[in-house]
C-alpha positions in Angstrom: -18.4 62.0 -85.3 -18.2 65.0 -83.0 -15.2 65.7 -80.7 -16.9 64.2 -77.7 -17.4 60.8 -79.4 -13.8 60.8 -80.5 -12.7 61.6 -77.0 -14.8 58.8 -75.6 -13.5 56.4 -78.2 -9.9 57.3 -77.3 -10.6 56.7 -73.6 -12.0 53.3 -74.3 -9.0 52.3 -76.4 -6.6 53.6 -73.8 -8.4 51.8 -71.0 -8.4 48.6 -73.1 -4.6 48.9 -73.7 -3.9 49.6 -70.1 -6.0 46.6 -69.0 -4.3 44.4 -71.5 -0.8 45.5 -70.4 -1.7 45.3 -66.7 -3.0 41.7 -67.2 -0.5 40.3 -69.7 2.4 42.7 -69.6 4.4 43.3 -72.8 4.6 39.6 -73.6 4.2 38.1 -77.1 0.8 39.3 -78.3 0.1 36.2 -80.3 0.7 33.9 -77.3 -1.6 36.0 -75.1 -4.3 36.1 -77.8 -4.2 32.3 -77.9 -4.5 32.2 -74.1 -7.5 34.5 -74.2 -9.2 32.5 -76.9 -8.5 29.3 -75.0 -10.2 30.7 -71.9 -13.2 31.9 -74.0 -13.6 28.5 -75.6 -13.6 26.7 -72.2 -16.4 28.9 -70.8 -19.7 27.2 -70.3 -22.6 28.2 -72.6 -24.5 29.6 -69.6 -21.9 32.3 -69.3 -22.5 33.4 -72.8 -26.3 33.3 -72.3 -26.0 35.5 -69.2 -23.7 37.9 -70.9 -26.0 38.0 -73.9 -29.0 38.7 -71.6 -27.2 41.5 -69.9 -26.2 43.0 -73.2 -29.8 42.7 -74.4 -31.2 44.4 -71.2 -28.7 47.3 -71.6 -29.5 47.7 -75.3 -33.3 47.8 -74.6 -32.8 50.2 -71.8 -30.7 52.4 -74.2 -33.6 52.2 -76.8 -36.3 52.9 -74.3 -34.7 55.5 -71.9 -31.9 57.3 -73.6 -33.0 57.7 -77.2 -36.4 59.3 -76.5 -34.7 61.9 -74.2 -32.1 62.6 -76.9 -34.7 63.0 -79.6 -36.8 65.3 -77.3 -33.7 67.5 -76.7 -32.9 67.7 -80.4 -36.5 68.7 -81.2 -36.2 71.7 -78.8 -33.0 72.9 -80.4 
């Protein structure tokens, strides 16, 4: 991993921690995890299908748009 990827990973972890503490505070983590799992279990299957579809579209766009540009840049260097 280069330094940019480590920095991006640190930002994602920090944003996740901030979002968690903003939403649930500093309560018991086990209780809040159970609340999160209970909400996820009660979601309709269509929500998972839509989220899976959006993830699939983003992944295909990454494969088709970003990777060829990255490969072309690395070939020039």
